[in-house]
N, C-alpha and C positions, 0 to 999 in steps of 0.2 A: 588705795591702792599705788602700791608703790614705783618711786620712778624706774626701778630697777626690772619690773614687768617683764621687760622682754627678755632678759637674759632666761626666765623660766621657760620659753619657747611654746609657748601654748600649742595645741593641735586646735586646725581647723574643724568647721562643723558642716553640717548640712543645717539648711534654711531650719526657722522654728517649726517643729511638729507640733499639731494643736489638736484638739479633740473638745467640743462643746463640754465646759464647766458646769458640774452640777455643785450643788452645797449652797445656794441664795444668792450665786453673781448675779444681777439683774440683767437683762437680754439690752441692746444698743436704744430700743426704741424707745428704756426704759433709763436708760443711764441720764446724769445728771453732771455737770464737770466733779471732775474727783472723785467720781465713782467708777467703777471698775464695770465693764462689760462683757457678756458673749458675743460672739457672732449670731444674725442674723440671717434668714432667707436673702440672697443675692451678697452676703457679706461687706468687708470694707473695700472702696475703691480700691485697687492697688495703685501706688506711686507709678509714675512713668519710669521710663529706663533712664540711669542717670546720664548726664553728658558731660565729659570730660570738658575742665576749665581751662580757658586760654591763659591763665594766669598758673598755672600749675599747682592751685591750692585749694580748689575744694569742688568735686565735681555734685550736681547736683541737678533734679529732674528738671526738665522743659518748664518754663514758668518761674522758675524758683531763681532768687537772687543773693548774694552775699554781700558784707559790709566787714571789713577788717576795724575791729573796736580799738585792741590793746594789742602791742606787741613788745613783747621780750627785747628791752637792751633800747629802744628807737622812742616808742612816746614816753612821756616824759611825767611825772608826778606835781604833784600842787607843792607848790610852798618849797620851792627848793628839792625838797624830798629824794631827788634822783632823777631815774628811769623806772621804767615800768618792770618787775619783778619777773620772775623766772617762775616754770612749772604750773602752769594755771591748772586747775584740779576744781573741785567743787563749789557748785555756784548759787545762788538766789537771786530771782529780781523782784523787786517791789515798783509798787507805779507810784512817781513821783508827781503826777498832776501835768496838765498840759500837754499827753504825748511823751511825756520824758519816764525814762526811768533808773532807778539805782540800784546796782550789780553789789552783791559783795561777792567777794572771790577767795579764795582759799590756797595758799602755795606752798606746794608740796613740797618743802626744802630741807635739806640738813645742813648744820653750819659750815663755810666757810666757802660757800656759793659764790661765782662771778657776779653775780644778778640775786643777792636777796634781798628777804624784805631788811629796810635800812630801821634801826632804831630810832623813832620819833619819841622825845620825852613825852610821857603819858602814857603809852603804848605799851612798854618792853614790860615783857612777862621775865623774862629772864637775862639779866647783861651778859650772861657766860653765853647765850646762842647767839653768835656773830653771823649777821647776812646768813639767816639760818628763814623758816617758815613765817607764816604769820599771814593776816588779809588786808586787802587792798578792797575802796569802795571806789567804784568806778561810775561815773555819770552820763548817762546816754540818753537817744530817743530812737522813735522808731526808723527812722534813715542808719543807727549808726555810729551817727559823729560820734566822737569822741569829746564829752565838755568837760571831763576833768577826771581824776584820779588819784588819791592819796591813803598812806597808812592807816589803818583803822586799829593791828594787833600786830606785834613784832615780837620777838624774841619767844617765840615758840618753833616747835621742831616737825617737819614735815605734817601739816596742816594738809588734809586728804580731803575728804567729804566732811559731812555735818548734814544740817536740816534745817531746813525755815522755821520757825514757828509761829502759833496762830496769831501772835500778839506782835507781830511784824519785827521781828529778829534774826537773828542767825548763829545758830549755834557749831561752832567749828572745832571740830577733831584732831587730836596728834595723834598720828599711827605710829607711836614710838613707846618703849618702854625701859628709854635712858632715866638715868636717876643721877641725882647731884652728887656731883664729886666724880663723873665721867667723864673721859678724857677724848676731846676727837681733834681730827687730823683734816688736812683735806686743801690742796695745792699747796704746801710746802706751807700753811698758814694751821696754827692749832689752840687750845683753849678748852676749858674745863666749865662743864656744868653747875652751875649754881644751883640748880634748883630740880626736883623732881621731873618729870612729863612723864605723858600717856593721857593727859587729859581733856576735857570740853572747855570751851569758853564761849562767852557769848559778846557779840557785838551787834551794836544796835544800826540801823538803817541809815540813821545820819551818820553815820562813822563814829561816833562815841563809841569807847569800850572800856570795860573794868577791866585790866588785864589778871584776873582771878580766878584760879583753876573753880570749876564744879567739880569739888572734890566728893561728892556723892552719888555722881554716878559711872564712879569708878576708875581705876589707873590701867589701862590695857593699851593693846593697838586697836586704838576705835579707827572706825572707817567711817561709819554713816547714822543716822539716828531719823526717827520722826515723833513727834508728839502725838498722842490720842487725842480726837474731838473735846472730850470731856477735860482736857488738861491736868490728868490724873496718870498718866504713865507716857513712859517715854520708853520707844525701842529701838534697840541697837545692835549694831553687826560689829564684829572683831575680826579684822582680813590677819591671819595668824598661822602659824603652822609649828607643827612637832612640840606637843600635837597641834593638831585644826584647831581653827577659831570656834566661836559659840555666837549664839545668837541671845540679847537679854533685854530683860523687861524691868524697868524701874518704874517704881508706883512708890507716888508723892505720900509724904504723912498723914495718918486720916483728918479731916477738912483742911488739907492746905489744896488752893488750883492755883496751879501756873500762872505767872504772869509775867508783867516787867520785873524785871530785878530779881524776882523770885527764888529761882536755882542757885545764885550769887550768895543769899543768905542765909540759906540753909547749913544745918551742920556738914559736917564730911562724913558723918555715918545716919543721916536722915534719909528717912523712907526705905524700901526693900531693895536692892538689884540681886536679881534672879536669872539662873542661865535657865533656858529651852529645854524641853526634855519631848520627842515625840513620842506619842504610845503607842505600840504596836496591838494588833488584836487579841496577844496572849498577855498582855498587861504589861509588857517587858519593855524597855526603852530604845529605842533604835541608836545605835551607837553614830551611823554617820549618814547622812542627808546622801550620802552617792548609793547607798541601796535600794535607793524609789528610781525609776526611769520614765519612759514617756506610757509606759502600759498604767501608771497610776495617776495620768493625767487626768484633775478633775475632784478626783476621791479625796475627801477629807480623815485626816488624820488629827485625834484629842491630843493636846497640848499642855502640858505640868510646864509649873517653874519651881527651879529649885534655888533656894536661897546662895549667895555668894559668902563663904564665909566671912574673908577678908578683902574685901574691895579695891583698898588699898594697896595690896599686892606686897607688905612689908618685907614677907620673907620669900615667897612664892608666885610665882605669874599668877592672875585667877583664874585661867584655863586651867591649869596643873592643878587648881585645890581638888579639881574632880577627878573620879578615876573613869578609865574607860568605862562605856556601859551604864555610866551614870547619868552622863549627859549629853545630845545628840551634836556632836562635831560636826564640821564642814571647810573643806579647804575655801579659803576665799571669798567667805560670809561680805557683802558690798553694799551696795545701794541699797538704799533703805528708803523709799515715802507712803505717806496714810493717806487715806481714803476714810470719810466718814463713817463706813462700816469694816475695815481693817487695814492690816498696813504691806505693803511687798517687801520682798527681802532676793537681795540677787546672792545666787550663787557664781563665780565666776569661771570654772574649769576644776575638774581632778582628772588625772590622765595619769602623772606621772608616777614612778615608784615614790612611794611616802606620800602622794596625796589624797588616797584613799584603803580602805581596809583590802587585802588581797581579793577577797571574795566579792567585792562591791564594781559597779559600774562605770569605765569611765564615761566621763560626758564632756561639754565643750560649754555647758550653761545652762543653771538653771533660774524660775522665775516661781518665786512660792508667792501666795496670799495668807495672810491671817488675820482670821475672821474674828474681832473683838466679841462680839454676842457668843458667839457658837465655840468660842474658845479651842475651833482647830486650823490646819494649816494643809494647804492644798497647792499641787505642781499646778503651776497654770500656763509654761512655755519651758521646753526643753530644746536643747541643742546637742544632740549626738554626737559620738567622737568619731572623727575620722582621722585616722590612723596614719594616711600618708604625710598631712601636715606635721608628723612630729619631725620628719627629717627637713622640715622647709620647704617640702613640697608646692609649690604655686598650684592650685584649686584653678579647674577648666573654667567655672561659672562666679567670677569675682563678687558680682553682686547680687548670686544668690546663696552665698555660702559665708555664715556666719559664727562667729564661736568667742567667749571672752568677753560676754556681756558686762555691765559695771557697773556705774551709774545709773540711777531710774529714776523718772519723773513721772508725775500722771500729767496728760493733757489737758485742754480746758474743755474737751469731747468724752474725756473720760478711759480713752486707750494709754498707751505708754509710749513713754522714748526711751531708749536704752544706748547707754555710748559702748561702742566696743572698744576692748583690750583683747587684740589676742594677736594670730600669727596673721604674716602679710597685711594686705589690704583692713583698713581699720576704720566701720562705717560709724554713722546713728540714725538708729534702726526705729522703725514703725511697729510694734505687735500690738496683737489683740488680744487680752486673755484666752487663751484656749484656742487661737487663731491663730492665723499667719504673721509672717514676718516680714515687712519690708524693708529693704533700702532707702532711705533719705537724704543720707549725703556719704562722701567717701574723700577720705584725705587723700590727695592727689599729689601733695608734696613729699609725705615720709611712709615712715610706717608706724610714726606718733599715735599715742591711744588720743580716744576725744573723754573728758573730763564736765562735767557740772550740767548736761544738759537742763534747758527750764523755760516754760512757755510763757510770757507774758499771759495776764491774768484775762484780756482783752483776745489772745488769739493771735495778737499780729505777729508778734516777732517769735522767734527760737533763740533765745542765746547759745551758746557751746565753746569749749575751749578743745583747744589741740595743744596738748601738754609741750610738746615740743615742735618750733621753736617757742611756745609761747604765744599764740596767738586767742583773743576772744573775738566770736563771730556772731554778726548778726544776719541769721537766715530771714526771708520773707518771702512770700506768693500766696497760692492758694489755699492751706493748709483746712479750710475747712469742707473743701472736695473730697480730702483723702480723709482728714481726721473725724470729720462729724459725723 
């Protein structure tokens, strides 16, 4: 999700439209942590109305509270490394024992930023990417106290989202296609990249990282990813346009099972990187996801995968290596999160000229579920486009009208949390696949997006970022009452 997202002026949307989801998603009564579910009789308990925050930061339902864990330019890094960098984005949380947690956090920053990730010896990928993106590691607890923060990865660009791994590390994604030799200029400063960018890197929960790109996962505008339960496939999204981005699957070489350090040791051409094709009834490939609407909620469509010719994009961007109609494109493929049965992927919006084919349906957000075993994909949440918001017109019901879903994560109870990046007010949302969507938090400070929502495994704390002015927030309350 580019930090310039607001310049796209995405439209508002009605609340998530939902129907009972078919195709093998278990019911709420059958759901277990990390598993999707559909609503049963009575449905999920609605969150109470949001209450304005006297501090003017975060509106929450009655009974919930928050703590600011980090703040750009204010909280300090350990070991004399400086202050907390800006543009907090994707994030994962790990249990550190005794009621403490470790957060690994992306910073979606281009070079020359006022609060870029400082270059720390042993963490630098590209010395030419000064005060740019990277990852920090944050120590905290159930009360959201700041117990320390330090740099784990630096010298990377626009670290957007990524994904946690089953072996307890974080895979961070660069959302860029900049090349070695490209020049950058910002705020009177300038420089030249010494290395290619657009890769995935691995960071360990203790903060150690080998700043080595995982080239087998391709070089493009990476957004997010998720590893399957068998540790043999990784599903990756691409936030790009002109042409629109793709959804990818990387399959490990035969006999290779992913684990600590395996990815960084693989050859650049190891495994198979392939792009998604959604197959229609007549056997043709759906050219863009925007052709599907709420009328198809829950309907499974077969999926095939077509291999990427040149995953390192030496001459042509990966997505441009396919002709239109050869793959299924989508404006703003964003968040990705896996369960035992499959993987969720989000398209944030498509309504403006060039966002979608002229005869497709504008929308303000789609959430999909790809079923590993069935090899099908189905639409599980859909936000219809509201044209009035194209001009920035305020919506009448601020906490009932949503658009621009971005990051996604699965709660310990199997429902979803979405970070909204749309027009007007930004929310953190709770949604049940095939069911309703509720606001569980609203940015009361400005119109900045939320990023990186992630629950602790015990369900006590929801950590989430507000990208501007750069806040990490710990939210607590009776989560199980509304999400259980």
